[in-house]
Structure formats: C-alpha cells, structure tokens
C-alpha positions as CSV (number, residue, x, y, z in Angstrom):
1,M,-37.3,-71.8,-105.7
2,E,-36.0,-73.6,-102.5
3,L,-35.2,-76.3,-100.9
4,Q,-39.1,-77.3,-100.2
5,D,-39.8,-77.0,-103.9
6,L,-37.3,-80.0,-104.6
7,F,-39.7,-81.9,-102.3
8,L,-43.0,-80.6,-102.8
9,T,-43.1,-80.5,-106.3
10,P,-43.1,-84.0,-107.4
11,F,-46.0,-84.6,-105.0
12,Y,-48.1,-82.3,-106.2
13,L,-47.4,-82.8,-109.6
14,G,-48.1,-85.9,-109.0
15,L,-51.7,-85.1,-107.9
16,F,-51.8,-82.9,-111.0
17,Y,-51.1,-85.7,-113.2
18,A,-53.3,-88.3,-111.8
19,L,-56.7,-85.5,-111.6
20,A,-55.6,-85.3,-115.7
21,F,-56.2,-88.8,-116.3
22,A,-59.2,-88.9,-114.1
23,V,-61.2,-85.4,-116.0
24,R,-59.6,-86.9,-119.7
25,P,-62.4,-89.2,-120.5
26,R,-64.9,-86.7,-119.6
27,V,-63.4,-83.6,-121.6
28,T,-61.9,-85.4,-124.8
29,N,-63.4,-87.8,-127.5
30,L,-61.8,-90.4,-130.2
31,Y,-59.9,-87.5,-131.7
32,T,-58.8,-84.8,-129.2
33,R,-58.0,-87.6,-126.5
34,K,-54.5,-88.0,-127.7
35,Y,-53.7,-84.6,-127.4
36,F,-55.0,-84.1,-123.8
37,I,-51.7,-85.3,-121.6
38,P,-49.1,-84.0,-124.0
39,A,-50.9,-80.3,-124.1
40,F,-50.6,-80.8,-120.3
41,T,-47.0,-81.8,-119.7
42,L,-46.4,-79.1,-121.9
43,K,-48.1,-76.8,-119.3
44,M,-46.5,-78.0,-116.5
45,V,-42.7,-78.1,-118.2
46,G,-43.4,-74.7,-119.1
47,A,-44.8,-73.6,-115.5
48,I,-40.9,-75.1,-114.0
49,A,-38.8,-73.6,-116.9
50,L,-40.2,-70.2,-116.4
51,G,-39.2,-70.3,-112.8
52,L,-35.7,-71.6,-114.2
53,I,-35.1,-69.2,-116.8
54,Y,-36.3,-65.6,-114.8
55,Q,-33.9,-67.4,-111.6
56,F,-30.6,-68.5,-113.8
57,Y,-30.6,-66.4,-116.9
58,Y,-32.8,-62.8,-115.9
59,E,-32.1,-63.3,-112.3
60,G,-35.0,-62.0,-111.1
61,G,-38.5,-60.0,-112.8
62,D,-42.2,-60.1,-112.4
63,T,-42.6,-63.8,-111.2
64,F,-40.6,-63.2,-108.1
65,N,-42.2,-59.8,-107.6
66,Y,-45.6,-62.0,-107.3
67,Y,-44.0,-64.4,-105.0
68,Y,-42.2,-61.9,-102.5
69,H,-45.8,-60.2,-102.5
70,V,-47.0,-63.6,-101.8
71,S,-44.7,-64.1,-99.0
72,I,-45.5,-61.4,-97.0
73,I,-49.6,-62.0,-97.0
74,Y,-48.7,-65.8,-96.3
75,K,-46.3,-64.7,-93.2
76,A,-49.3,-62.5,-92.5
77,F,-51.4,-65.6,-92.3
78,G,-49.0,-67.1,-90.5
79,D,-49.4,-64.1,-87.6
80,S,-53.0,-63.6,-87.4
81,F,-55.6,-64.7,-89.8
82,P,-57.8,-61.9,-89.8
83,A,-54.7,-59.5,-90.7
84,G,-54.1,-62.2,-93.8
85,I,-57.7,-62.2,-94.8
86,K,-57.7,-58.2,-94.6
87,L,-54.8,-58.5,-97.2
88,L,-56.6,-60.6,-99.4
89,T,-59.8,-58.5,-99.3
90,S,-58.7,-54.4,-98.6
91,T,-56.5,-51.9,-100.1
92,N,-56.8,-49.8,-96.8
93,K,-52.9,-49.3,-96.1
94,L,-54.2,-47.4,-92.5
95,D,-55.6,-50.2,-91.2
96,P,-53.3,-50.5,-88.2
97,E,-53.5,-54.5,-88.1
98,I,-52.0,-54.7,-92.1
99,S,-49.8,-51.5,-92.3
100,R,-46.9,-53.2,-91.5
101,Y,-47.5,-55.7,-94.4
102,A,-49.1,-53.2,-97.1
103,A,-45.9,-51.1,-96.3
104,A,-43.6,-53.5,-97.4
105,M,-45.5,-54.5,-100.4
106,F,-44.9,-52.0,-103.6
107,W,-48.1,-53.5,-105.1
108,F,-50.2,-53.1,-102.4
109,G,-53.2,-51.5,-103.9
110,A,-52.3,-51.5,-107.7
111,N,-55.8,-53.1,-109.6
112,T,-54.3,-55.8,-111.8
113,E,-50.8,-57.2,-110.2
114,Y,-52.4,-56.9,-106.5
115,Y,-55.2,-58.8,-108.3
116,V,-52.7,-61.5,-109.4
117,V,-51.3,-61.3,-105.8
118,R,-54.3,-62.6,-104.1
119,I,-55.4,-65.8,-106.5
120,A,-51.4,-66.5,-106.0
121,A,-52.1,-66.3,-102.4
122,V,-54.7,-68.0,-101.7
123,I,-53.0,-71.1,-103.4
124,S,-50.1,-70.5,-101.4
125,L,-52.1,-71.5,-98.3
126,L,-52.8,-75.1,-100.0
127,C,-49.1,-75.8,-100.9
128,F,-46.9,-74.1,-98.0
129,N,-46.2,-71.1,-100.3
130,T,-44.3,-73.3,-102.2
131,Y,-43.0,-71.1,-105.2
132,S,-43.0,-74.2,-108.0
133,V,-46.3,-75.3,-106.8
134,I,-47.8,-72.4,-107.2
135,A,-46.9,-72.4,-110.7
136,L,-47.9,-75.9,-111.2
137,F,-51.3,-74.0,-110.4
138,F,-51.4,-71.5,-112.5
139,A,-50.4,-73.5,-115.4
140,A,-53.4,-76.0,-114.7
141,I,-55.3,-73.1,-114.5
142,S,-54.2,-72.1,-117.7
143,F,-54.8,-75.5,-119.5
144,T,-58.2,-75.4,-118.4
145,G,-58.9,-72.3,-120.3
146,M,-57.2,-73.4,-123.5
147,W,-58.3,-77.1,-123.7
148,A,-61.8,-75.1,-123.4
149,M,-60.3,-72.8,-126.3
150,Y,-58.9,-76.2,-128.5
151,I,-62.6,-77.8,-128.1
152,T,-64.1,-74.9,-129.3
153,F,-62.4,-74.8,-132.4
154,A,-62.4,-78.4,-133.2
155,K,-66.1,-78.4,-133.0
156,I,-66.0,-74.9,-135.2
157,Y,-64.0,-76.9,-137.8
158,P,-63.0,-80.6,-136.5
159,A,-61.5,-81.3,-140.0
160,A,-58.3,-79.5,-139.4
161,Y,-58.0,-80.8,-135.6
162,K,-54.8,-81.7,-135.8
163,Q,-53.9,-78.1,-136.7
164,L,-55.8,-76.6,-134.5
165,A,-54.4,-78.9,-132.1
166,I,-50.3,-77.1,-133.0
167,A,-52.1,-73.6,-133.0
168,V,-53.4,-73.9,-129.3
169,F,-50.9,-76.2,-127.3
170,F,-47.3,-76.4,-129.2
171,L,-46.4,-73.2,-129.8
172,P,-43.4,-72.3,-127.5
173,S,-44.2,-68.7,-126.9
174,V,-47.7,-69.8,-125.7
175,F,-46.5,-72.6,-123.5
176,F,-43.8,-70.9,-121.9
177,W,-45.1,-67.4,-121.0
178,G,-49.0,-68.9,-121.0
179,S,-48.0,-71.5,-118.1
180,G,-45.7,-69.8,-115.3
181,F,-46.7,-68.2,-112.1
182,M,-47.0,-64.4,-114.3
183,K,-50.7,-63.0,-115.1
184,D,-50.1,-64.0,-118.8
185,S,-50.8,-67.4,-118.1
186,L,-54.0,-66.5,-116.6
187,C,-55.3,-63.8,-119.2
188,I,-54.7,-66.8,-121.8
189,G,-56.8,-69.2,-119.8
190,A,-59.4,-66.8,-119.1
191,L,-59.8,-65.8,-122.9
192,G,-60.0,-69.6,-123.8
193,W,-63.2,-69.6,-121.4
194,V,-64.6,-66.9,-122.5
195,F,-64.3,-67.8,-126.4
196,Y,-65.8,-71.3,-125.3
197,G,-68.5,-69.1,-123.4
198,F,-69.3,-66.7,-125.7
199,Y,-69.7,-69.6,-128.1
200,N,-71.8,-72.0,-126.8
201,T,-74.0,-69.0,-125.6
202,L,-74.7,-66.9,-128.5
203,I,-73.8,-69.2,-131.7
204,A,-73.9,-73.3,-130.8
205,K,-76.9,-72.7,-127.7
206,K,-75.3,-75.7,-126.2
207,R,-74.5,-76.0,-122.2
208,V,-75.9,-72.1,-121.8
209,I,-76.4,-71.7,-118.3
210,F,-72.6,-73.1,-117.5
211,S,-70.8,-71.4,-120.5
212,A,-72.6,-67.9,-119.8
213,I,-71.4,-68.0,-116.1
214,I,-67.9,-69.4,-117.1
215,G,-67.9,-66.8,-119.7
216,I,-68.7,-63.8,-117.4
217,M,-66.6,-65.4,-114.6
218,C,-63.6,-65.2,-116.8
219,A,-64.7,-61.8,-118.8
220,Y,-64.7,-60.5,-115.1
221,L,-61.1,-61.7,-114.6
222,L,-59.5,-60.3,-118.2
223,T,-61.6,-56.7,-117.0
224,M,-59.4,-56.9,-113.7
225,I,-56.0,-58.0,-115.1
226,K,-55.7,-57.0,-118.4
227,V,-58.9,-55.9,-120.0
228,Y,-57.5,-54.7,-122.9
229,I,-57.6,-58.2,-124.2
230,L,-61.4,-58.2,-123.8
231,M,-61.7,-55.2,-125.8
232,S,-60.2,-56.0,-128.4
233,F,-62.1,-59.7,-128.2
234,M,-65.6,-57.9,-128.0
235,A,-66.2,-56.1,-131.0
236,P,-64.9,-59.4,-133.5
237,A,-67.3,-61.8,-131.1
238,I,-70.3,-59.6,-131.5
239,F,-69.6,-59.0,-135.5
240,W,-69.1,-63.2,-135.5
241,V,-73.2,-63.4,-134.1
242,F,-74.4,-61.3,-136.8
243,N,-72.2,-62.5,-139.5
244,E,-72.7,-66.2,-138.2
245,N,-77.2,-65.6,-137.8
246,S,-76.7,-64.5,-141.5
247,Q,-75.2,-66.8,-142.7
248,R,-77.8,-69.2,-141.5
249,I,-80.5,-67.4,-143.7
250,K,-81.3,-69.9,-146.5
251,N,-83.0,-67.2,-149.3
252,A,-79.8,-66.1,-150.8
253,T,-81.4,-63.0,-152.1
254,L,-82.4,-62.1,-148.7
255,R,-78.9,-63.2,-146.9
256,M,-77.2,-60.8,-149.4
257,L,-79.8,-57.9,-148.3
258,V,-79.7,-58.5,-144.6
259,K,-76.0,-59.2,-144.4
260,P,-74.5,-55.8,-144.4
261,L,-77.0,-54.4,-142.1
262,F,-76.1,-57.5,-139.6
263,I,-72.9,-56.5,-140.1
264,V,-72.9,-52.8,-139.1
265,I,-75.2,-53.9,-136.5
266,G,-73.0,-56.2,-134.9
267,A,-69.8,-53.7,-135.4
268,G,-71.4,-51.0,-133.6
269,I,-72.2,-53.2,-130.8
270,G,-69.4,-54.6,-130.4
271,L,-67.5,-51.1,-130.3
272,V,-69.7,-49.3,-128.0
273,G,-69.7,-52.3,-125.9
274,A,-65.7,-52.0,-125.5
275,T,-66.1,-48.4,-125.1
276,Q,-68.4,-48.7,-122.2
277,L,-66.0,-51.5,-120.7
278,T,-63.2,-49.1,-120.2
279,E,-65.1,-45.8,-119.7
280,G,-63.0,-44.3,-116.8
281,D,-60.5,-46.7,-116.7
282,E,-57.3,-44.5,-116.7
283,R,-55.4,-46.5,-119.0
284,F,-57.8,-47.8,-121.8
285,D,-60.4,-45.0,-121.8
286,V,-60.8,-43.5,-125.2
287,D,-59.9,-40.3,-124.0
288,N,-56.8,-41.7,-122.6
289,I,-55.3,-44.4,-124.7
290,G,-54.1,-42.4,-127.2
291,E,-51.4,-41.1,-124.3
292,R,-50.8,-43.8,-122.4
293,T,-49.8,-45.1,-125.7
294,R,-47.5,-42.9,-126.3
295,I,-46.0,-43.1,-122.8
296,T,-45.8,-46.1,-122.1
297,Q,-44.2,-47.5,-125.9
298,Q,-41.4,-44.8,-125.3
299,A,-40.7,-46.3,-122.0
300,L,-40.4,-49.4,-123.0
301,F,-38.3,-48.4,-126.2
302,N,-36.2,-46.1,-124.1
303,R,-35.3,-49.1,-121.9
304,T,-34.2,-51.5,-124.3
305,K,-32.8,-49.8,-127.3
306,E,-29.5,-50.0,-126.6
307,D,-29.3,-53.8,-126.3
308,G,-30.8,-53.9,-130.3
309,S,-34.7,-55.3,-128.9
310,G,-36.2,-52.8,-129.0
311,Y,-38.6,-51.8,-132.2
312,D,-39.9,-48.2,-133.6
313,I,-42.7,-48.4,-135.7
314,G,-43.5,-44.2,-136.0
315,N,-44.2,-41.7,-134.2
316,I,-47.1,-42.0,-131.7
317,D,-48.2,-38.2,-130.2
318,G,-51.0,-39.3,-127.8
319,S,-54.0,-38.6,-130.3
320,L,-56.0,-41.7,-131.7
321,G,-54.9,-40.4,-135.1
322,S,-51.3,-41.2,-134.9
323,I,-52.4,-45.0,-133.7
324,V,-54.6,-45.3,-137.1
325,N,-51.4,-44.3,-138.4
326,V,-48.9,-47.1,-137.6
327,A,-51.6,-49.0,-137.1
328,P,-50.3,-51.5,-140.0
329,Q,-46.6,-51.1,-138.8
330,A,-47.6,-52.4,-135.5
331,V,-49.8,-55.0,-136.8
332,F,-46.7,-56.5,-138.9
333,V,-44.4,-56.0,-136.1
334,S,-46.8,-58.3,-133.8
335,I,-47.4,-61.5,-136.2
336,F,-44.3,-61.1,-138.3
337,R,-41.3,-59.6,-136.2
338,P,-38.8,-60.2,-134.8
339,F,-36.8,-61.4,-137.8
340,I,-34.5,-64.3,-137.6
341,W,-31.6,-62.2,-137.8
342,E,-32.9,-59.5,-134.5
343,A,-33.0,-62.3,-132.4
344,R,-30.6,-61.0,-129.4
345,N,-31.0,-64.4,-127.0
346,P,-32.8,-67.6,-126.8
347,V,-36.5,-66.9,-125.8
348,M,-36.3,-64.0,-128.7
349,L,-35.4,-66.9,-131.1
350,L,-38.1,-68.6,-130.0
351,S,-40.4,-66.0,-131.4
352,A,-37.9,-65.0,-134.0
353,L,-38.7,-68.5,-135.6
354,E,-42.7,-68.6,-134.7
355,A,-42.8,-65.2,-136.9
356,F,-41.0,-66.7,-139.6
357,W,-43.6,-69.8,-139.7
358,F,-46.4,-67.2,-139.4
359,T,-45.0,-65.5,-142.4
360,F,-44.2,-68.5,-144.1
361,L,-47.5,-69.9,-143.9
362,T,-49.4,-66.9,-145.0
363,L,-47.7,-66.1,-148.0
364,R,-48.1,-70.0,-148.8
365,I,-51.9,-69.6,-148.7
366,F,-52.1,-66.1,-150.8
367,Y,-49.8,-68.2,-153.6
368,R,-51.8,-70.8,-153.5
369,T,-55.0,-70.1,-153.1
370,G,-55.2,-66.1,-154.4
371,I,-55.1,-62.9,-152.7
372,F,-58.9,-62.5,-153.4
373,R,-60.3,-66.0,-153.4
374,T,-58.3,-66.1,-149.7
375,F,-60.5,-63.1,-149.1
376,R,-63.3,-64.6,-150.4
377,L,-62.8,-67.4,-148.0
378,I,-62.1,-65.5,-145.3
379,G,-65.4,-63.3,-145.6
380,S,-67.7,-66.7,-145.8
381,L,-66.6,-68.2,-143.1
382,P,-67.9,-66.3,-139.7
383,I,-64.8,-68.1,-137.4
384,L,-62.2,-66.8,-139.4
385,S,-63.4,-63.5,-140.0
386,F,-63.6,-63.1,-136.1
387,C,-59.9,-64.7,-135.5
388,F,-58.5,-62.2,-138.3
389,L,-60.3,-59.0,-137.1
390,F,-59.5,-60.3,-133.3
391,T,-56.1,-60.9,-134.5
392,I,-55.9,-57.3,-135.9
393,I,-57.4,-55.4,-133.1
394,L,-55.1,-56.9,-130.6
395,A,-52.1,-56.8,-132.5
396,I,-52.8,-53.3,-133.0
397,G,-53.1,-52.7,-129.2
398,V,-49.8,-54.6,-128.3
399,G,-48.1,-53.4,-131.2
400,T,-48.5,-49.7,-130.7
401,N,-47.6,-50.0,-126.7
402,S,-44.9,-52.9,-126.4
403,G,-41.5,-51.1,-128.0
404,N,-39.5,-53.9,-127.7
405,F,-39.7,-57.4,-128.8
406,G,-39.1,-58.7,-125.0
407,T,-42.5,-57.5,-123.8
408,L,-44.1,-58.2,-127.4
409,V,-43.6,-61.8,-127.1
410,R,-45.5,-61.9,-123.9
411,Y,-48.3,-59.3,-125.2
412,K,-49.0,-61.1,-128.2
413,I,-49.6,-64.8,-126.8
414,P,-53.1,-64.5,-126.9
415,L,-53.4,-63.6,-130.3
416,M,-51.3,-66.5,-131.5
417,P,-53.5,-69.6,-131.6
418,F,-56.4,-67.5,-133.0
419,Y,-54.1,-66.5,-136.0
420,L,-52.1,-69.9,-136.6
421,G,-55.8,-71.8,-135.7
422,A,-57.3,-69.4,-138.7
423,L,-54.5,-70.3,-140.8
424,Y,-54.8,-73.7,-140.7
425,I,-58.7,-73.8,-141.1
426,L,-58.1,-71.3,-144.5
427,Q,-55.2,-73.9,-145.5
428,A,-57.9,-76.9,-145.4
429,E,-60.4,-74.6,-147.2
430,A,-58.3,-73.9,-150.1
431,L,-57.2,-77.5,-149.8
432,K,-61.0,-78.3,-151.0
433,L,-60.8,-75.9,-153.7
434,T,-57.5,-76.9,-155.6
435,P,-57.6,-79.2,-158.4
436,S,-57.7,-82.8,-157.5
437,R,-53.8,-83.0,-158.4
438,R,-53.1,-80.6,-155.9
439,R,-55.0,-82.6,-152.9
440,S,-52.6,-85.1,-152.3
441,V,-49.7,-82.8,-151.4
442,T,-49.3,-83.1,-147.8
443,V,-50.7,-80.0,-145.9
444,A,-47.5,-79.0,-143.4
445,A,-48.2,-79.2,-139.8
C-alpha cells in the first residue's frame, strides 16, 4: 500500500456507500433491509484488513503477487494501449510487443491466477492502479453474490432470516478471506450468484431469464478460477431439483414410489455433469484427481508441518480409493478443526472458534432432536439435503487437498455459509417438534 491509497480509498469508499444506499431499497424488504449496510461494511473492512494483515503480518503473499502482475499490465497500458489489450487477451509470450512485459510475470499464461489478474487489471484502469481500491472492488463484487445467496436462503426459509444473515455475512473467516484482493472473494461471490440463479431458474421459476444468464456467467467464472467448487455444487444441486419435484407430488403413495427414482436420476445426472465439466483438466479430471490430490496434500503438509499448522488425515496414495478411505477424516477436519488448542496465530484462532461453534451447534441439535429425527428432517427438506451434501462433497475436496490449517481456512469458506445456514434451518425445524414447554428456549444466534 502506498500514499495514493490514503487519498483515493476514502473517495472511492464514499462512492461505494452512495451506490449501496441507492441500491438497497430495490434488493431488500422490511426484514432484510437492516442487514444490508452492516454486511456491506464488513466486506469493506475485510478488504482493507486483509491487505494490512498481508503487508504487516505476513509481509507479502498472493494478494501482492496479484497486484504485482496488475501493475505490469497497468504500465503496459501507459506505454501502449494495444500492448495492454494484448496482455489482457493473449497468452502468447512470443508476441514481440508484449514479450518484455510477459517475461516479468511468473503467472502469465497460468489459467486461474492470470484470470484473476485480468479482472483486477481492468479494475485498475478505473482507480489509477490503487491496491486498496482494487480490494474494495473485489469486496463489492463478492458482496453482490453473497447478498444474492442470503435473499435466496431467506426466500426458501424466511422463518430463520436472522440466523441466516449470521451464516452468510457474519462469520469472521468468510468476511475476511472472502473480501480482499484474492481469488476467494470472486469465487464466493460467484457461488452466491450460481445458487441464486439455480434456485430461481429450476426450482422457484421466477425471473428465469435474468437468473439463468447470471447463473451461467458466474458458473463460467468458477470454472475458470476454482472449478472444484462448481464440481461440488452440481451433483447436490441437480439432486435438489429432483428431490424438490418429488416433494410437490401430492399423492403420498405415488410420491413414495417416485422419489427413489428421482433421487437416482438426479444423483446420476449431477455426477455425469461434474465429470464432464472437468474432462481434460490436468488437475481435476477424474483420471488425474487422485494423483493431483496426493501431490498437493503432501506439498502443503510438508511446507508447514514444522510450525504445527499441518494436519494428517491418513495415507493418500494417488488412487480414488485412498481418497474414499480418508473422506470421513477430511470432512471432520474441514468442518470441526482446527481445535482451539491447535491455533498458532490470531487468524487460526478465529477459524478454531468458528469450528468450535459448528461443533457445539451440531451436537446440541443432535442431542435435543435425536439422531434419527434429525436425519428424517434432513431427508424431508430438500434445501437441507442440498446444503449438507454440498458441504460434505466440498469438505472432502478441500480436506484432502489442503494439508495445513492456514490453507484450509481459505479453501473451506464456500461451504461455511451453507453448513451453518443448514444448521440454523434444522434448528428451527427441530424447535417446532419439541414440547411447548421447550419452545420458549431462545434460539442461539
């Protein structure tokens, strides 16, 4: 961060808030309105805080690597506008007009990182290449998707709109890692829009054209940056559609007969779709995913095992069978760890406190409702089935690939709003089933 950040950031922050207040009446109602500005403020704070933490605590990191590449493209635009355009659109290092710029960028041509650089480079032209303002843009983009995620949840289950706001906006790890100048901000924002688009297009069937267009656009964004998030989303989402349609069959006998068929078809279509989505990808193709998981997990674990932030979930030998064997441990570590005593720094402590809250809330629901009744509730509400399936699939993916808690806390933020949101919906449903003397118990926020 430089001197221009101090002068330009307040100005652009004022513009963002003016836009937020102007948009708020169109995207809120009587119940959700009060969360709009506080949630937006947290995103802005998270964007600035992440930059400060990386500068003064970590003394560098990916966010400044992105900015380094953006600065080169910004300079290229200053030297020659056609050269800048070529850097945004080309990956050919042999082009003499851009070769000297490309040679200075270690991410030039990289699929995921350079895609983020391209987006940030366009934003840099709007703010004189100011790091903190680029971060605010990323936070604003992320917020639009997360607000779309929240209003979708609120439409599906309006009785828990307060708790759902907590799940989506007020988890420290989510608004910190999902707000700054990082690929995670774009991904969680895109996921929110995909969730919104999918629900409105295929389930609610409202605003179909707009929802379909923005859902497809953001699905493409996820494909370009973190395709495994979309892979994890697809199968549960297709299953959700078939499950929802089976719930709408009024005849109980017919519903009982048809539902298993819908479940099998939905799961099959989702699985085939996710497989086709990554066909040919050297990292996530089904034929390569086992070996890539082994390499990534070992590299990240070895990098941090000396400082105590690494974790071991068992042997991954490169086969899909070994991933299946460690899947339960991967889910557990993704949702319920690190434990508080495993925290090695303030950022890890925040993640540990969130994991403790997830553990406490999960155990309390199972204890008060009962194991079998809890699973019956999950099976009876399609949104709960979707959320838990998505959480489990993504948790397996990030738990087996991370190898250390520092990386895990970033990788798992897309599943956190869905898991906590599902817990709050499950809690509200369970409360309906308890005796009247227990209905007076205040639901924890």
